[in-house]
N, C-alpha and C positions, 0 to 999 in steps of 0.2 A: 602323702603317706608318711607314717612314722619312720624316723631315721635315728640311728645311734651315732653320736659324735664322741670321739675319744679326745679328751684334753690332757695336756701334760701337767696335771695337778688340779686340785679342786679350786675353782675361781672364787668360791664362796668361803674359803677357809680364812679365819681371822688373821689379820696381819700382826706381826710381832716386831717390837722395837728392841734395838741393842741397848742393854742397860747401861753400858759405858758411854757410847756415843749418842745415844738417844735418836738413833737413825733406824730406818727400816732395815731389818736383817734379811739376808737372802733366804729363799726357801731351803729347807733342809730335806724336803721330799718332793719328788716330781712323779709320784705314783699316778698311774693312769686314772683319770676320772671320766666316767661315761655319762653322757647326757642324751635323753630321748627328745628329739625335736619333732613337732607336728606342724602341719599347715604349709609345708614346703615340698616341692617336687624333688624327685630323685635326680641326681646329676645327669645331664643330657650327654648322650654319646654322639659321635660324629654323624651317624646315620640319622639320629633324631633331628639334628640341626639341619641336615639336608632336606629331610621331609618337611620340616617347618618352613624352610625357605621356599620349597615348591608349593606348599599350601598358601603361603603369602602371595606368591605370584598368581596362583589360580584365583584367589579371592580378589586380587587387584583387577584381573582381567574381567571377572564376573561383575564387579562393581562398575567398571568402565562400560561394560555392555549394557547393564541396566540403566545407567545414567544416560547413555546415548539413546536408548529406547524411550526413556521418559522425556528427554528433550524433543525427540522426533514426534512423540505423541502430543506434547504440548504445542509444538509448532503446527502439527496437523489440525489440532482443535482451533488454534488461532486463525489459521488460513480458512478453515471452514466457516468460522464466525464472520470473518471479513467477507467471504464469498456470499454468505447468506445476506449480509448487510447490503452488498452491492446489487445482488440479484433482486432484492425487494425494494430497491430505490427506483424512482421514475426515470432517472438519468442512466444513460449508457456509458460504460467505461471500457476503453480499449487502449492498447499501446502500439506504437509503430517504431520499427528499427530503422537504421540507416539505409536499408534496402527498400524502404517505404512500403513494406508488407506488414499487415496487421498480425500481431502476435497470436499465439494459440489461446491465451486466456482473455476473456471479455465477459462483461456482465450479461445477464439474460435480457436486460432491456435493450441491448444493442441489436439483437436479432429482431426484436419487435419493432424498433425504430427503423432499422435499415431493411427489414423484411428479407433478410438473408443472414447466414452465418458468416461473419466477416473474417474469420481466422484464415490467415495465409493469403488474403486477397490484397491487391494494391489499393492503398488508401485513396489514390487519385481517382480510381474507377468508382469508388463508393461515394466520394464527395462531389467532384467536378470532372466527370469523364470528358476528355477532349480538350481540356484547358492546357495549352502548351507551356504556360509560364509557371504553373503550380508545382511541377516536379522540381524545378530548379530552386524555388522558394523553400520547399521542404528540405531539400538536400543542403541548402546553405545553413539551415538551422543546426544540422548535425556537424557541419564543418566548423562552425564557430566555436572557438575555445574561450572567448570572453563572454561572461554571463550577461553583461549589459548589452553587448551587440546581439547576442542570441535573443534577448527579450525584445529588442527592436525588430528583429526579423520575424518573431512570432506575431508581432502586430500586423505584419503584412499578409498573414494567412487569413483565409475567409472565415468569418464568424457566423455566417448563415448560408444555407444552401437549400435548394428545393429538391425533394425526392417525390416525384409524382405530384400528388396534391398535398403533400406534407411540407411544412416549413421546419427546418432543423437548425438549432443553434449549436455552435461548437465552441468549446473552451479548450485551451492548450496549457499543458504543464510539462516542462522538460525534467525528466528524472535523471539528474547528472550521475548518480551513483550506478545506474544501470545503463546509461547511454541510450535511453529510449524516450520517446515523446508520448505522453498520455493525452488522449482526447476525451473530453466529456461532452456527450451528446444529449441534447434536450429537445423533445418534441414540443415546439411552440405553435403548432398549427392552430389550436383553439384560440390562443392569445392573439395571433395575427388576424384570424377571422373576426374576432371581437373588435379589434382595433379598426379593421376595414369597415365593419358594420357601424361603429361609432362615427367614423369619418363620413360615411354616406348619410347618416342621420344628421350630422352637423350641417352638411351642404343642403340637405332638404329643409332644415329649419331656417337656414340663412335665406333660402328662396322664399319661404313663407313670410319671414320678417320683411324682406325686400318688397314683397307684394303688398303688405299692409302699409309700410312706411313710404313707399314710392308707388302708390297705387296707379296714378295716372300714367306715369312713365312705363310701368310694367304692363299695363293694359295696352298702351300704344305699341310696345315692343311685341306683345303677343299678336296684336292685330296685323302689324307689318309682316310678321312671320307667316301668318295665315294667308295674307294677300300676295305674298311673294310668288307662289307657284302660278297664280292666275295673272298677275300684272307684271311683276318684275322679271320673272324668268323668261317669258316670250321676248320682252324687250332686250334682255341680255343676249338671247340667242340671235336676234336680228343683228346686233352689233358685231357678233362674232362672224 
């Protein structure tokens, strides 16, 4: 807003030199000179300063609130993205605390693999119920303060277990910052069945090869096997 400033003399008045000393001579007039100033606010009163201070505090609080909300929203989106990633993976993820109870958070694949919701349940009952040595092994992992010793103890934990007709592989990762043990479960039932089928096929082929390469010996072995119930078995019974 326009303001009027009163000066003690016109600052634009031409300077005069003393003709004798050739120096600037003092003003001979200090008549008031008025100047209109624009683009500046009026002088602030005490009440204005107090209101401005309160406004500053309110804005700081609002900015902090919005920043916190934005951080919480970003964290929530990040957690949902991680959750979606884990839930759409074929592996199951869960964590266990020093009490050997499964945490509340686990991936959707865990329920499919374990055929139950694992939250809050003892990990021993899920993996190897009735194993008397397993609780102590798990507890020793949490008691270890040395990373190297802890890794050695993790090697003692079972890496596979059976759940009905399923074969489950287990991986372990200790989360030092949270003091929890993460388990990664993988259903390897199909892989195990395939391996067993390949092994059976290998033995079958070995028998065929043996029959061709050792035909006479193989035929004699089969003949002895067939004759044993009629000839060898009665003789063996008589000796008993």
